[in-house]
VOBA-1610 file (N, C-alpha, C; in pm, whole numbers, padded with zeros to 5 digits, always signed):
BEGIN
Met-02091+04599-01968Met-02180+04685-01892Met-02295+04727-01982Arg-02413+04730-01923Arg-02533+04772-01995Arg-02605+04875-01907Thr-02651+04981-01967Thr-02721+05086-01895Thr-02862+05098-01947Thr-02959+05103-01855Thr-03098+05127-01894Thr-03151+05244-01813Tyr-03237+05322-01876Tyr-03298+05436-01808Tyr-03447+05436-01836Asp-03527+05443-01732Asp-03672+05451-01743Asp-03711+05597-01723Glu-03746+05663-01832Glu-03775+05806-01828Glu-03901+05836-01747Val-04000+05749-01753Val-04126+05771-01680Val-04101+05770-01529Asp-04026+05671-01481Asp-04000+05659-01337Asp-03870+05726-01294Asp-03790+05775-01389Asp-03661+05840-01363Asp-03568+05747-01284Val-03554+05624-01336Val-03470+05523-01272Val-03359+05482-01368Leu-03235+05490-01320Leu-03118+05449-01396Leu-03066+05318-01338Val-03042+05219-01425Val-02987+05091-01381Val-02859+05065-01458Leu-02750+05045-01385Leu-02620+05009-01444Leu-02599+04860-01420His-02608+04781-01528His-02588+04637-01519His-02441+04608-01545Leu-02372+04558-01447Leu-02229+04535-01459Leu-02194+04389-01485Ser-02287+04298-01453Ser-02258+04156-01464Ser-02389+04079-01481Asp-02379+03958-01538Asp-02495+03871-01551Asp-02500+03766-01440Lys-02413+03780-01340Lys-02413+03686-01228Lys-02543+03700-01150Pro-02587+03592-01085Pro-02707+03600-01002Pro-02686+03693-00882Ile-02788+03770-00850Ile-02783+03859-00735Ile-02813+03779-00609Thr-02725+03792-00509Thr-02746+03721-00383Thr-02767+03815-00265Arg-02732+03943-00283Arg-02746+04039-00173Arg-02767+04178-00231Glu-02855+04254-00167Glu-02878+04392-00207Glu-02860+04483-00087Cys-02809+04602-00113Cys-02779+04695-00004Cys-02815+04836-00051Ser-02883+04912+00035Ser-02914+05051+00005Ser-02802+05139+00059Gln-02742+05217-00029Gln-02637+05310+00013Gln-02698+05433+00076Asp-02812+05473+00025Asp-02895+05580+00081Asp-03033+05558+00021Trp-03124+05652+00036Trp-03261+05627-00007Trp-03275+05608-00158Asn-03183+05661-00237Asn-03200+05653-00382Asn-03094+05571-00455Thr-03000+05513-00386Thr-02895+05434-00451Thr-02890+05295-00390His-02909+05194-00477His-02915+05055-00432His-02813+04972-00511Val-02736+04892-00440Val-02631+04811-00503Val-02663+04664-00481Ser-02652+04586-00589Ser-02675+04441-00582Ser-02543+04369-00603Tyr-02520+04265-00523Tyr-02393+04192-00524Tyr-02415+04045-00561Ala-02312+03986-00622Ala-02308+03842-00648Ala-02253+03772-00525Glu-02258+03641-00524Glu-02209+03563-00411Glu-02061+03589-00383Asp-01983+03616-00489Asp-01839+03638-00470Asp-01805+03781-00426Gly-01907+03864-00404Gly-01885+04000-00357Gly-01873+04106-00464Thr-01874+04065-00591Thr-01866+04163-00699Thr-02002+04230-00718Ile-01998+04353-00766Ile-02121+04428-00790Ile-02184+04381-00920Val-02314+04349-00914Val-02388+04305-01031Val-02460+04423-01096Glu-02526+04506-01015Glu-02593+04623-01071Glu-02609+04732-00966Val-02624+04854-01017Val-02649+04970-00933Val-02776+05035-00985Val-02870+05063-00894Val-02997+05127-00929Val-03001+05264-00863Ile-03030+05367-00944Ile-03038+05503-00892Ile-03178+05556-00918Leu-03250+05585-00809Leu-03384+05642-00819Leu-03373+05793-00835Glu-03469+05853-00905Glu-03468+05996-00936Glu-03334+06036-00997Ala-03292+05958-01096Ala-03158+05973-01155Ala-03133+06112-01214Ser-03226+06165-01291Ser-03201+06296-01351Ser-03204+06406-01246Lys-03291+06393-01148Lys-03298+06491-01040Lys-03169+06491-00957Gln-03107+06373-00942Gln-02984+06359-00865Gln-02859+06394-00947Gly-02875+06418-01078Gly-02762+06452-01164Gly-02690+06331-01222Ala-02749+06213-01208Ala-02685+06092-01260Ala-02725+06061-01404Trp-02826+06130-01457Trp-02869+06109-01595Trp-02899+06242-01657Pro-02859+06270-01777Pro-02783+06182-01865Pro-02640+06166-01817Leu-02580+06052-01854Leu-02444+06023-01809Leu-02343+06121-01866Leu-02361+06160-01991Leu-02271+06255-02056Leu-02350+06379-02092Arg-02300+06492-02051Arg-02366+06618-02085Arg-02278+06693-02184Ser-02340+06742-02289Ser-02263+06822-02384Ser-02285+06969-02353Arg-02184+07047-02373Arg-02193+07190-02347Arg-02187+07266-02478Ala-02268+07368-02487Ala-02268+07452-02606Ala-02139+07533-02609Ala-02083+07547-02727Ala-01957+07621-02741Ala-01981+07769-02744
//
C-alpha cells in the first residue's frame, strides 16, 4: 500500500494495488473507489481529506 497526499488540493490517495483500473465508482461526492477487473480495490481517492478528517491518518495527542 502506498499513500499520497496533495496538500494544495487536499486530496488523499490510497494506492492498494498496481493492477490496471477497469472501473471507478463514487461512494459520495468526495470518496471515489477504483477497481481492477477481478473486483479488487486498486485505489481510494478522498477529496477534501483534511476537512473530512481523513488526513492526517494518525493524530498524536499531547499528554
